[in-house]
C-alpha positions as CSV (number, residue, x, y, z in Angstrom):
1,M,4.8,7.0,-17.4
2,A,7.1,4.6,-16.4
3,L,7.6,4.8,-12.6
4,D,10.9,4.9,-10.8
5,A,9.6,3.2,-7.4
6,S,12.7,4.4,-5.8
7,T,12.5,8.3,-6.6
8,F,8.8,8.3,-6.0
9,L,9.3,6.4,-2.4
10,I,12.1,8.9,-1.8
11,T,9.2,12.2,-3.1
12,M,6.9,10.1,-0.8
13,V,8.6,9.9,2.4
14,K,10.1,13.7,2.0
15,R,5.9,14.7,1.6
16,I,4.8,12.4,4.0
17,G,7.5,13.3,6.5
18,L,8.8,10.0,7.7
19,T,11.8,10.4,9.8
20,D,15.1,8.5,10.3
21,Q,13.5,8.3,14.7
22,D,10.4,7.0,12.7
23,K,12.6,4.5,10.5
24,T,14.6,3.4,14.2
25,L,11.2,3.2,15.9
26,L,9.5,1.0,13.3
27,K,13.0,-1.2,13.3
28,A,12.8,-0.9,17.4
29,N,9.2,-2.3,16.9
30,A,10.3,-5.3,14.5
31,D,8.9,-8.0,16.5
32,W,6.2,-6.6,18.0
33,G,5.2,-6.3,14.1
34,K,5.7,-9.8,13.4
35,E,3.9,-10.6,15.9
36,I,0.7,-9.3,15.3
37,A,1.2,-9.1,11.6
38,P,-1.4,-12.7,11.3
39,E,-3.6,-10.3,13.6
40,M,-3.6,-7.6,11.7
41,A,-4.2,-9.8,7.9
42,D,-7.3,-11.1,10.1
43,H,-9.2,-7.6,10.0
44,F,-8.3,-6.9,6.8
45,Y,-9.4,-10.0,4.9
46,A,-12.5,-9.9,7.5
47,Y,-13.1,-6.3,6.0
48,L,-13.0,-7.7,2.4
49,G,-14.6,-10.3,2.4
50,N,-17.8,-8.5,4.1
51,D,-17.9,-7.0,0.4
52,P,-19.4,-9.4,-2.0
53,E,-17.2,-7.7,-4.9
54,M,-14.1,-8.1,-3.1
55,N,-15.4,-12.0,-1.5
56,A,-15.1,-12.9,-5.3
57,I,-11.5,-11.5,-6.0
58,L,-10.4,-13.3,-3.2
59,N,-11.2,-16.5,-3.4
60,S,-11.5,-16.5,-7.2
61,T,-9.1,-19.2,-7.1
62,E,-8.4,-22.1,-4.4
63,D,-5.9,-20.8,-2.6
64,R,-5.8,-16.4,-3.6
65,I,-6.6,-15.7,0.0
66,H,-3.6,-18.3,1.2
67,R,-1.1,-16.8,-0.9
68,L,-2.9,-13.4,0.2
69,R,-2.3,-13.7,3.6
70,V,1.2,-14.7,3.4
71,T,2.2,-11.5,1.8
72,F,0.5,-9.3,3.9
73,V,2.1,-11.2,6.9
74,E,5.6,-9.8,5.4
75,W,4.4,-6.6,3.5
76,F,3.1,-5.9,7.3
77,Y,6.8,-7.5,8.7
78,E,8.3,-5.0,6.0
79,M,7.0,-1.8,7.0
80,F,9.1,-2.3,10.7
81,T,12.3,-3.9,9.1
82,G,12.2,-1.2,5.5
83,M,14.2,-4.6,4.0
84,D,16.8,-2.4,3.3
85,D,16.5,0.9,5.2
86,W,12.9,1.6,3.3
87,G,16.0,1.8,0.1
88,D,15.1,0.5,-3.6
89,A,14.3,-3.2,-2.6
90,Y,12.1,-1.7,-0.2
91,A,10.6,0.7,-3.1
92,D,10.7,-2.0,-5.6
93,R,8.4,-4.9,-3.2
94,R,5.9,-2.1,-2.7
95,W,5.9,-0.9,-6.6
96,R,5.3,-4.6,-7.7
97,I,2.5,-5.1,-4.5
98,G,0.6,-2.2,-6.3
99,V,0.6,-3.6,-9.8
100,V,-0.6,-6.9,-8.5
101,H,-3.6,-5.2,-6.5
102,V,-4.6,-3.5,-10.0
103,R,-4.0,-6.7,-11.9
104,I,-6.2,-8.6,-9.5
105,G,-9.0,-6.2,-9.4
106,I,-8.6,-4.8,-6.1
107,G,-9.4,-1.4,-6.8
108,P,-8.9,2.1,-4.9
109,Q,-12.7,2.1,-3.9
110,H,-11.3,-1.3,-1.6
111,V,-7.5,-0.4,-0.7
112,V,-8.4,2.7,1.1
113,P,-10.6,1.3,3.4
114,A,-8.8,-1.8,4.1
115,M,-5.9,0.3,5.0
116,A,-7.9,2.4,7.2
117,T,-9.2,-0.6,9.0
118,V,-5.2,-1.7,9.5
119,V,-4.8,1.8,10.7
120,R,-7.1,1.8,13.2
121,E,-7.1,-2.1,14.1
122,V,-3.4,-1.5,14.9
123,S,-4.0,1.6,16.9
124,K,-6.1,-0.8,18.8
125,R,-3.5,-2.9,19.6
126,L,-0.9,-0.2,20.8
127,K,-2.9,1.0,23.3
128,T,-3.5,-2.5,24.6
129,D,0.2,-3.2,24.2
130,N,1.5,0.5,26.0
131,K,3.2,1.4,22.8
132,S,3.9,4.8,22.4
133,E,2.0,7.5,20.1
134,A,5.3,8.0,18.1
135,L,5.2,4.2,16.8
136,Q,1.8,5.0,16.0
137,D,2.7,8.3,13.9
138,A,5.7,6.0,12.3
139,L,2.9,3.3,11.3
140,S,0.8,5.8,10.1
141,R,3.0,7.4,7.8
142,I,4.7,4.3,6.6
143,C,1.0,3.2,6.3
144,M,0.4,6.1,3.9
145,I,3.7,5.5,2.0
146,D,2.5,2.1,1.1
147,L,-1.1,3.5,0.2
148,A,0.9,5.9,-2.3
149,F,2.1,2.9,-4.3
150,I,-0.9,1.0,-4.4
151,E,-3.0,4.1,-5.7
152,Q,-0.2,5.2,-8.2
153,A,0.2,2.1,-10.0
154,Y,-3.5,2.6,-10.7
155,V,-2.4,5.6,-12.4
156,E,0.4,4.4,-13.8
157,V,-0.9,1.2,-15.3
158,S,-4.0,2.7,-16.4
159,S,-2.0,5.5,-18.2
160,A,0.2,3.2,-20.0
161,A,-2.4,1.1,-21.0
162,V,-4.7,4.3,-22.7
163,L,-1.4,5.3,-24.1
164,K,-0.3,1.4,-26.0
165,E,-3.9,0.9,-27.2
166,T,-4.8,4.5,-28.6
167,G,-0.9,5.7,-29.3
168,W,-0.9,8.8,-27.7
169,T,1.5,11.0,-26.2
170,E,1.7,11.3,-23.0
171,G,2.1,15.2,-23.1
172,L,-1.8,14.6,-25.1
173,F,-2.9,12.4,-22.6
174,K,-2.1,14.6,-19.7
175,R,-3.6,17.6,-21.7
176,L,-7.0,15.5,-22.7
177,I,-6.9,14.8,-18.4
178,T,-6.4,18.3,-17.4
179,T,-9.2,19.4,-19.9
180,G,-11.6,16.6,-18.9
181,A,-10.7,17.4,-15.4
182,S,-11.6,21.2,-15.1
183,G,-15.3,20.1,-16.7
184,V,-16.1,18.0,-13.8
């Protein structure tokens, strides 16, 4: 069940509807994105830090929260630049970010509302700074693409672990999931 990050990105761009106009608009506002990235990191980690489970994860090592904040600022800015025009490097980086979330135990139940916090706080800054609704739409779309990478990492990593531990085939695993889901 190995994910091809580039193919996944192409699929998400189509499904979510990130357009060339969105990319142009994001790039044109990259300096603004870089400027507000630390503030967005403050909101993101303040939200997560209010949850005891997440606070323990974020502060489990002496410098983890600092490293995560640095990565967040980079991630936020990269949404505006696309790194390589939202190509292979962007896809690979988003995939690695997703895997790190799984590795350190930041579950979907934390990631989704934290991303909603970012979207809400960016929306406030967009209004304060008189930015266009089109930019807000573009940012919402790229945030959802990035969120899809994180969510998919949970599926891929969990599935790979089950297959490795059990020796099951991918087909059997998918049938078991489908059968199990029909009973819920």
